[in-house]
mmCIF file of the C-alpha atoms, coordinates in Angstrom:
data_MODEL
# 
_entry.id   MODEL 
# 
loop_
_atom_site.group_PDB 
_atom_site.id 
_atom_site.type_symbol 
_atom_site.label_atom_id 
_atom_site.label_alt_id 
_atom_site.label_comp_id 
_atom_site.label_asym_id 
_atom_site.label_entity_id 
_atom_site.label_seq_id 
_atom_site.pdbx_PDB_ins_code 
_atom_site.Cartn_x 
_atom_site.Cartn_y 
_atom_site.Cartn_z 
_atom_site.occupancy 
_atom_site.B_iso_or_equiv 
_atom_site.pdbx_formal_charge 
_atom_site.auth_seq_id 
_atom_site.auth_comp_id 
_atom_site.auth_asym_id 
_atom_site.auth_atom_id 
_atom_site.pdbx_PDB_model_num 
ATOM 1   C CA . MET A 1 1   ? 96.337 200.617 35.788 1.00 0.00 ? 1   MET A CA 1 
ATOM 2   C CA . PRO A 1 2   ? 94.193 197.536 35.162 1.00 0.00 ? 2   PRO A CA 1 
ATOM 3   C CA . PRO A 1 3   ? 96.281 194.426 34.414 1.00 0.00 ? 3   PRO A CA 1 
ATOM 4   C CA . PRO A 1 4   ? 96.663 193.002 30.883 1.00 0.00 ? 4   PRO A CA 1 
ATOM 5   C CA . ALA A 1 5   ? 93.908 190.446 31.633 1.00 0.00 ? 5   ALA A CA 1 
ATOM 6   C CA . VAL A 1 6   ? 91.427 193.342 31.489 1.00 0.00 ? 6   VAL A CA 1 
ATOM 7   C CA . LYS A 1 7   ? 90.649 193.432 27.785 1.00 0.00 ? 7   LYS A CA 1 
ATOM 8   C CA . THR A 1 8   ? 86.986 194.516 27.547 1.00 0.00 ? 8   THR A CA 1 
ATOM 9   C CA . TYR A 1 9   ? 84.593 196.924 29.233 1.00 0.00 ? 9   TYR A CA 1 
ATOM 10  C CA . ARG A 1 10  ? 83.027 193.939 31.047 1.00 0.00 ? 10  ARG A CA 1 
ATOM 11  C CA . ASP A 1 11  ? 86.469 192.839 32.244 1.00 0.00 ? 11  ASP A CA 1 
ATOM 12  C CA . LEU A 1 12  ? 87.102 196.314 33.618 1.00 0.00 ? 12  LEU A CA 1 
ATOM 13  C CA . VAL A 1 13  ? 83.945 196.441 35.734 1.00 0.00 ? 13  VAL A CA 1 
ATOM 14  C CA . CYS A 1 14  ? 84.435 192.841 36.899 1.00 0.00 ? 14  CYS A CA 1 
ATOM 15  C CA . TYR A 1 15  ? 88.041 193.617 37.856 1.00 0.00 ? 15  TYR A CA 1 
ATOM 16  C CA . GLU A 1 16  ? 87.072 196.758 39.778 1.00 0.00 ? 16  GLU A CA 1 
ATOM 17  C CA . TRP A 1 17  ? 84.208 194.944 41.517 1.00 0.00 ? 17  TRP A CA 1 
ATOM 18  C CA . ALA A 1 18  ? 86.564 192.060 42.390 1.00 0.00 ? 18  ALA A CA 1 
ATOM 19  C CA . LYS A 1 19  ? 88.907 194.606 44.004 1.00 0.00 ? 19  LYS A CA 1 
ATOM 20  C CA . THR A 1 20  ? 85.928 195.914 45.993 1.00 0.00 ? 20  THR A CA 1 
ATOM 21  C CA . ILE A 1 21  ? 85.209 192.374 47.210 1.00 0.00 ? 21  ILE A CA 1 
ATOM 22  C CA . ALA A 1 22  ? 88.886 191.920 48.087 1.00 0.00 ? 22  ALA A CA 1 
ATOM 23  C CA . ARG A 1 23  ? 88.975 195.151 50.130 1.00 0.00 ? 23  ARG A CA 1 
ATOM 24  C CA . SER A 1 24  ? 85.886 194.175 52.117 1.00 0.00 ? 24  SER A CA 1 
ATOM 25  C CA . SER A 1 25  ? 87.204 190.615 52.663 1.00 0.00 ? 25  SER A CA 1 
ATOM 26  C CA . GLY A 1 26  ? 90.642 191.635 53.920 1.00 0.00 ? 26  GLY A CA 1 
ATOM 27  C CA . PHE A 1 27  ? 92.427 190.565 50.711 1.00 0.00 ? 27  PHE A CA 1 
ATOM 28  C CA . LYS A 1 28  ? 93.096 194.046 49.332 1.00 0.00 ? 28  LYS A CA 1 
ATOM 29  C CA . ASP A 1 29  ? 96.521 193.272 47.853 1.00 0.00 ? 29  ASP A CA 1 
ATOM 30  C CA . ASN A 1 30  ? 95.936 189.602 46.996 1.00 0.00 ? 30  ASN A CA 1 
ATOM 31  C CA . PHE A 1 31  ? 96.129 189.582 43.185 1.00 0.00 ? 31  PHE A CA 1 
ATOM 32  C CA . ALA A 1 32  ? 95.207 185.879 42.914 1.00 0.00 ? 32  ALA A CA 1 
ATOM 33  C CA . PHE A 1 33  ? 92.070 186.466 45.010 1.00 0.00 ? 33  PHE A CA 1 
ATOM 34  C CA . ILE A 1 34  ? 91.104 189.463 42.865 1.00 0.00 ? 34  ILE A CA 1 
ATOM 35  C CA . MET A 1 35  ? 91.630 187.597 39.590 1.00 0.00 ? 35  MET A CA 1 
ATOM 36  C CA . SER A 1 36  ? 89.658 184.598 40.893 1.00 0.00 ? 36  SER A CA 1 
ATOM 37  C CA . LYS A 1 37  ? 86.710 186.838 41.799 1.00 0.00 ? 37  LYS A CA 1 
ATOM 38  C CA . MET A 1 38  ? 86.982 188.642 38.455 1.00 0.00 ? 38  MET A CA 1 
ATOM 39  C CA . SER A 1 39  ? 86.770 185.315 36.626 1.00 0.00 ? 39  SER A CA 1 
ATOM 40  C CA . LYS A 1 40  ? 83.721 184.254 38.654 1.00 0.00 ? 40  LYS A CA 1 
ATOM 41  C CA . LEU A 1 41  ? 82.012 187.585 37.984 1.00 0.00 ? 41  LEU A CA 1 
ATOM 42  C CA . LYS A 1 42  ? 82.642 187.233 34.242 1.00 0.00 ? 42  LYS A CA 1 
ATOM 43  C CA . THR A 1 43  ? 81.229 183.690 34.099 1.00 0.00 ? 43  THR A CA 1 
ATOM 44  C CA . GLY A 1 44  ? 78.200 184.563 36.219 1.00 0.00 ? 44  GLY A CA 1 
ATOM 45  C CA . GLU A 1 45  ? 79.264 182.268 39.055 1.00 0.00 ? 45  GLU A CA 1 
ATOM 46  C CA . LEU A 1 46  ? 79.403 185.400 41.221 1.00 0.00 ? 46  LEU A CA 1 
ATOM 47  C CA . HIS A 1 47  ? 77.276 188.532 40.843 1.00 0.00 ? 47  HIS A CA 1 
ATOM 48  C CA . MET A 1 48  ? 77.620 192.168 41.766 1.00 0.00 ? 48  MET A CA 1 
ATOM 49  C CA . SER A 1 49  ? 75.168 192.965 44.525 1.00 0.00 ? 49  SER A CA 1 
ATOM 50  C CA . ASP A 1 50  ? 72.027 194.671 43.355 1.00 0.00 ? 50  ASP A CA 1 
ATOM 51  C CA . ILE A 1 51  ? 72.220 198.465 43.334 1.00 0.00 ? 51  ILE A CA 1 
ATOM 52  C CA . VAL A 1 52  ? 69.457 198.360 45.934 1.00 0.00 ? 52  VAL A CA 1 
ATOM 53  C CA . ARG A 1 53  ? 72.165 197.311 48.432 1.00 0.00 ? 53  ARG A CA 1 
ATOM 54  C CA . GLU A 1 54  ? 73.873 200.694 48.170 1.00 0.00 ? 54  GLU A CA 1 
ATOM 55  C CA . ASP A 1 55  ? 70.527 202.489 48.286 1.00 0.00 ? 55  ASP A CA 1 
ATOM 56  C CA . ARG A 1 56  ? 69.642 200.605 51.485 1.00 0.00 ? 56  ARG A CA 1 
ATOM 57  C CA . LEU A 1 57  ? 73.059 201.475 52.903 1.00 0.00 ? 57  LEU A CA 1 
ATOM 58  C CA . MET A 1 58  ? 72.329 205.150 52.243 1.00 0.00 ? 58  MET A CA 1 
ATOM 59  C CA . ALA A 1 59  ? 68.957 204.805 53.988 1.00 0.00 ? 59  ALA A CA 1 
ATOM 60  C CA . VAL A 1 60  ? 70.452 203.022 57.020 1.00 0.00 ? 60  VAL A CA 1 
ATOM 61  C CA . GLU A 1 61  ? 73.363 205.431 57.358 1.00 0.00 ? 61  GLU A CA 1 
ATOM 62  C CA . GLY A 1 62  ? 70.995 208.298 56.768 1.00 0.00 ? 62  GLY A CA 1 
ATOM 63  C CA . PHE A 1 63  ? 71.213 211.228 54.475 1.00 0.00 ? 63  PHE A CA 1 
ATOM 64  C CA . ASN A 1 64  ? 72.955 213.421 57.014 1.00 0.00 ? 64  ASN A CA 1 
ATOM 65  C CA . GLU A 1 65  ? 76.375 213.516 55.375 1.00 0.00 ? 65  GLU A CA 1 
ATOM 66  C CA . CYS A 1 66  ? 77.881 214.108 51.983 1.00 0.00 ? 66  CYS A CA 1 
ATOM 67  C CA . ALA A 1 67  ? 78.538 210.814 50.171 1.00 0.00 ? 67  ALA A CA 1 
ATOM 68  C CA . TYR A 1 68  ? 81.674 212.313 48.608 1.00 0.00 ? 68  TYR A CA 1 
ATOM 69  C CA . CYS A 1 69  ? 83.480 213.906 51.559 1.00 0.00 ? 69  CYS A CA 1 
ATOM 70  C CA . GLY A 1 70  ? 81.493 212.964 54.674 1.00 0.00 ? 70  GLY A CA 1 
ATOM 71  C CA . GLY A 1 71  ? 80.791 216.619 55.424 1.00 0.00 ? 71  GLY A CA 1 
ATOM 72  C CA . THR A 1 72  ? 77.593 217.705 57.099 1.00 0.00 ? 72  THR A CA 1 
ATOM 73  C CA . GLY A 1 73  ? 75.480 220.747 56.637 1.00 0.00 ? 73  GLY A CA 1 
ATOM 74  C CA . GLU A 1 74  ? 73.081 221.615 53.877 1.00 0.00 ? 74  GLU A CA 1 
ATOM 75  C CA . LEU A 1 75  ? 72.841 218.651 51.498 1.00 0.00 ? 75  LEU A CA 1 
ATOM 76  C CA . SER A 1 76  ? 71.241 218.199 48.110 1.00 0.00 ? 76  SER A CA 1 
ATOM 77  C CA . TRP A 1 77  ? 70.953 215.272 45.724 1.00 0.00 ? 77  TRP A CA 1 
ATOM 78  C CA . ASP A 1 78  ? 73.693 214.900 43.153 1.00 0.00 ? 78  ASP A CA 1 
ATOM 79  C CA . HIS A 1 79  ? 73.811 212.659 40.087 1.00 0.00 ? 79  HIS A CA 1 
ATOM 80  C CA . LEU A 1 80  ? 76.851 210.346 40.101 1.00 0.00 ? 80  LEU A CA 1 
ATOM 81  C CA . VAL A 1 81  ? 76.589 210.353 36.308 1.00 0.00 ? 81  VAL A CA 1 
ATOM 82  C CA . PRO A 1 82  ? 74.968 213.604 35.139 1.00 0.00 ? 82  PRO A CA 1 
ATOM 83  C CA . THR A 1 83  ? 71.802 213.219 33.097 1.00 0.00 ? 83  THR A CA 1 
ATOM 84  C CA . SER A 1 84  ? 73.527 215.345 30.445 1.00 0.00 ? 84  SER A CA 1 
ATOM 85  C CA . LYS A 1 85  ? 76.013 212.463 30.091 1.00 0.00 ? 85  LYS A CA 1 
ATOM 86  C CA . GLY A 1 86  ? 73.361 209.752 29.925 1.00 0.00 ? 86  GLY A CA 1 
ATOM 87  C CA . GLY A 1 87  ? 72.912 209.064 33.634 1.00 0.00 ? 87  GLY A CA 1 
ATOM 88  C CA . PRO A 1 88  ? 69.396 208.070 34.689 1.00 0.00 ? 88  PRO A CA 1 
ATOM 89  C CA . ASN A 1 89  ? 67.270 210.385 36.796 1.00 0.00 ? 89  ASN A CA 1 
ATOM 90  C CA . ALA A 1 90  ? 66.728 207.668 39.400 1.00 0.00 ? 90  ALA A CA 1 
ATOM 91  C CA . ILE A 1 91  ? 67.672 207.075 43.037 1.00 0.00 ? 91  ILE A CA 1 
ATOM 92  C CA . SER A 1 92  ? 70.300 204.609 41.824 1.00 0.00 ? 92  SER A CA 1 
ATOM 93  C CA . ASN A 1 93  ? 72.139 207.604 40.338 1.00 0.00 ? 93  ASN A CA 1 
ATOM 94  C CA . HIS A 1 94  ? 71.721 209.947 43.307 1.00 0.00 ? 94  HIS A CA 1 
ATOM 95  C CA . VAL A 1 95  ? 73.809 210.533 46.402 1.00 0.00 ? 95  VAL A CA 1 
ATOM 96  C CA . PRO A 1 96  ? 73.556 213.250 49.050 1.00 0.00 ? 96  PRO A CA 1 
ATOM 97  C CA . ALA A 1 97  ? 76.182 215.934 48.461 1.00 0.00 ? 97  ALA A CA 1 
ATOM 98  C CA . CYS A 1 98  ? 77.261 219.057 50.291 1.00 0.00 ? 98  CYS A CA 1 
ATOM 99  C CA . ARG A 1 99  ? 77.185 222.339 48.432 1.00 0.00 ? 99  ARG A CA 1 
ATOM 100 C CA . SER A 1 100 ? 80.977 222.405 48.057 1.00 0.00 ? 100 SER A CA 1 
ATOM 101 C CA . CYS A 1 101 ? 81.269 218.920 46.513 1.00 0.00 ? 101 CYS A CA 1 
ATOM 102 C CA . ASN A 1 102 ? 78.187 219.366 44.335 1.00 0.00 ? 102 ASN A CA 1 
ATOM 103 C CA . SER A 1 103 ? 79.497 222.665 43.007 1.00 0.00 ? 103 SER A CA 1 
ATOM 104 C CA . SER A 1 104 ? 83.049 221.376 42.542 1.00 0.00 ? 104 SER A CA 1 
ATOM 105 C CA . LYS A 1 105 ? 81.880 218.231 40.731 1.00 0.00 ? 105 LYS A CA 1 
ATOM 106 C CA . GLY A 1 106 ? 79.686 220.217 38.374 1.00 0.00 ? 106 GLY A CA 1 
ATOM 107 C CA . ASP A 1 107 ? 78.785 218.343 35.185 1.00 0.00 ? 107 ASP A CA 1 
ATOM 108 C CA . ARG A 1 108 ? 81.469 215.660 35.574 1.00 0.00 ? 108 ARG A CA 1 
ATOM 109 C CA . ASP A 1 109 ? 80.743 212.070 36.453 1.00 0.00 ? 109 ASP A CA 1 
ATOM 110 C CA . ALA A 1 110 ? 82.076 210.771 39.765 1.00 0.00 ? 110 ALA A CA 1 
ATOM 111 C CA . LEU A 1 111 ? 85.092 209.069 38.159 1.00 0.00 ? 111 LEU A CA 1 
ATOM 112 C CA . GLU A 1 112 ? 86.191 212.209 36.296 1.00 0.00 ? 112 GLU A CA 1 
ATOM 113 C CA . TRP A 1 113 ? 85.758 214.330 39.407 1.00 0.00 ? 113 TRP A CA 1 
ATOM 114 C CA . TYR A 1 114 ? 87.743 212.018 41.696 1.00 0.00 ? 114 TYR A CA 1 
ATOM 115 C CA . ARG A 1 115 ? 90.520 211.714 39.107 1.00 0.00 ? 115 ARG A CA 1 
ATOM 116 C CA . ALA A 1 116 ? 90.836 215.510 39.142 1.00 0.00 ? 116 ALA A CA 1 
ATOM 117 C CA . ARG A 1 117 ? 91.120 215.404 42.943 1.00 0.00 ? 117 ARG A CA 1 
ATOM 118 C CA . LYS A 1 118 ? 94.371 213.429 43.006 1.00 0.00 ? 118 LYS A CA 1 
ATOM 119 C CA . GLY A 1 119 ? 94.999 211.475 46.186 1.00 0.00 ? 119 GLY A CA 1 
ATOM 120 C CA . VAL A 1 120 ? 91.404 211.602 47.412 1.00 0.00 ? 120 VAL A CA 1 
ATOM 121 C CA . TYR A 1 121 ? 89.829 208.236 48.217 1.00 0.00 ? 121 TYR A CA 1 
ATOM 122 C CA . ILE A 1 122 ? 86.522 207.318 46.598 1.00 0.00 ? 122 ILE A CA 1 
ATOM 123 C CA . PRO A 1 123 ? 84.048 206.187 49.287 1.00 0.00 ? 123 PRO A CA 1 
ATOM 124 C CA . ARG A 1 124 ? 82.780 202.595 48.970 1.00 0.00 ? 124 ARG A CA 1 
ATOM 125 C CA . LEU A 1 125 ? 79.151 203.692 48.605 1.00 0.00 ? 125 LEU A CA 1 
ATOM 126 C CA . VAL A 1 126 ? 79.953 206.052 45.732 1.00 0.00 ? 126 VAL A CA 1 
ATOM 127 C CA . TRP A 1 127 ? 82.200 203.482 44.024 1.00 0.00 ? 127 TRP A CA 1 
ATOM 128 C CA . GLY A 1 128 ? 79.674 200.641 44.295 1.00 0.00 ? 128 GLY A CA 1 
ATOM 129 C CA . LYS A 1 129 ? 76.875 202.716 42.834 1.00 0.00 ? 129 LYS A CA 1 
ATOM 130 C CA . TYR A 1 130 ? 79.138 204.098 40.107 1.00 0.00 ? 130 TYR A CA 1 
ATOM 131 C CA . LEU A 1 131 ? 80.339 200.646 38.986 1.00 0.00 ? 131 LEU A CA 1 
ATOM 132 C CA . LYS A 1 132 ? 76.787 199.368 38.708 1.00 0.00 ? 132 LYS A CA 1 
ATOM 133 C CA . LEU A 1 133 ? 75.640 202.450 36.806 1.00 0.00 ? 133 LEU A CA 1 
ATOM 134 C CA . ILE A 1 134 ? 78.511 202.300 34.333 1.00 0.00 ? 134 ILE A CA 1 
ATOM 135 C CA . TYR A 1 135 ? 77.969 198.558 33.812 1.00 0.00 ? 135 TYR A CA 1 
ATOM 136 C CA . GLU A 1 136 ? 74.282 199.169 33.036 1.00 0.00 ? 136 GLU A CA 1 
ATOM 137 C CA . SER A 1 137 ? 75.187 202.027 30.706 1.00 0.00 ? 137 SER A CA 1 
ATOM 138 C CA . TRP A 1 138 ? 77.742 199.973 28.787 1.00 0.00 ? 138 TRP A CA 1 
ATOM 139 C CA . GLU A 1 139 ? 75.306 197.047 28.650 1.00 0.00 ? 139 GLU A CA 1 
ATOM 140 C CA . LYS A 1 140 ? 72.605 199.293 27.123 1.00 0.00 ? 140 LYS A CA 1 
ATOM 141 C CA . GLN A 1 141 ? 75.140 200.609 24.607 1.00 0.00 ? 141 GLN A CA 1 
ATOM 142 C CA . GLY A 1 142 ? 76.042 197.021 23.695 1.00 0.00 ? 142 GLY A CA 1 
ATOM 143 C CA . ILE A 1 143 ? 79.767 197.541 24.316 1.00 0.00 ? 143 ILE A CA 1 
ATOM 144 C CA . LEU A 1 144 ? 80.437 195.307 27.348 1.00 0.00 ? 144 LEU A CA 1 
ATOM 145 C CA . ASP A 1 145 ? 82.389 192.812 25.265 1.00 0.00 ? 145 ASP A CA 1 
ATOM 146 C CA . HIS A 1 146 ? 84.102 195.379 23.038 1.00 0.00 ? 146 HIS A CA 1 
ATOM 147 C CA . PRO A 1 147 ? 87.860 195.857 23.404 1.00 0.00 ? 147 PRO A CA 1 
ATOM 148 C CA . LEU A 1 148 ? 88.792 198.419 26.033 1.00 0.00 ? 148 LEU A CA 1 
ATOM 149 C CA . PRO A 1 149 ? 90.442 201.417 24.333 1.00 0.00 ? 149 PRO A CA 1 
ATOM 150 C CA . PRO A 1 150 ? 93.736 202.680 25.826 1.00 0.00 ? 150 PRO A CA 1 
ATOM 151 C CA . ASP A 1 151 ? 92.184 206.040 26.793 1.00 0.00 ? 151 ASP A CA 1 
ATOM 152 C CA . GLU A 1 152 ? 89.448 204.287 28.796 1.00 0.00 ? 152 GLU A CA 1 
ATOM 153 C CA . ARG A 1 153 ? 92.036 202.055 30.490 1.00 0.00 ? 153 ARG A CA 1 
ATOM 154 C CA . ASP A 1 154 ? 94.040 205.173 31.395 1.00 0.00 ? 154 ASP A CA 1 
ATOM 155 C CA . ARG A 1 155 ? 90.921 206.876 32.754 1.00 0.00 ? 155 ARG A CA 1 
ATOM 156 C CA . TRP A 1 156 ? 90.603 204.137 35.373 1.00 0.00 ? 156 TRP A CA 1 
ATOM 157 C CA . SER A 1 157 ? 94.264 204.162 36.421 1.00 0.00 ? 157 SER A CA 1 
ATOM 158 C CA . GLY A 1 158 ? 95.468 205.442 39.766 1.00 0.00 ? 158 GLY A CA 1 
ATOM 159 C CA . LEU A 1 159 ? 92.089 205.524 41.482 1.00 0.00 ? 159 LEU A CA 1 
ATOM 160 C CA . ARG A 1 160 ? 92.029 205.206 45.258 1.00 0.00 ? 160 ARG A CA 1 
ATOM 161 C CA . VAL A 1 161 ? 88.959 203.518 46.702 1.00 0.00 ? 161 VAL A CA 1 
ATOM 162 C CA . GLU A 1 162 ? 88.152 203.082 50.401 1.00 0.00 ? 162 GLU A CA 1 
# 
């Protein structure tokens, strides 16, 4: 569960992105490091990388494996956030997915789907793209600085990210 310092939608994305930075920097369990990065993200002293970074990563790693499970075989493009739920029909919202994951995920966004698959780690590529998409969505809705409702806080609890 996000700590009490996470009070708004913006705080939530900054906190989750700070945890991503901590994991990649070898400070995964360093709460002070995470909170410092969260603060810098909120003030604009530090920025989330552009979504193009994840798209480049997909291009470099190739489109030969499922972004969700790493499986190979017949792949198709899947929307991290379905267009029916407001996700854009753009490469920033697409990842390669195997038939099994694409079918299993259905019309759920990536967060909902991973929550239903208890204990499964969310790959870094998927998580990075998802955080940026949800930030953009909340920014467009004008709710970034609105208080985070308890049900939204709960929705983000217990996630396991690589």
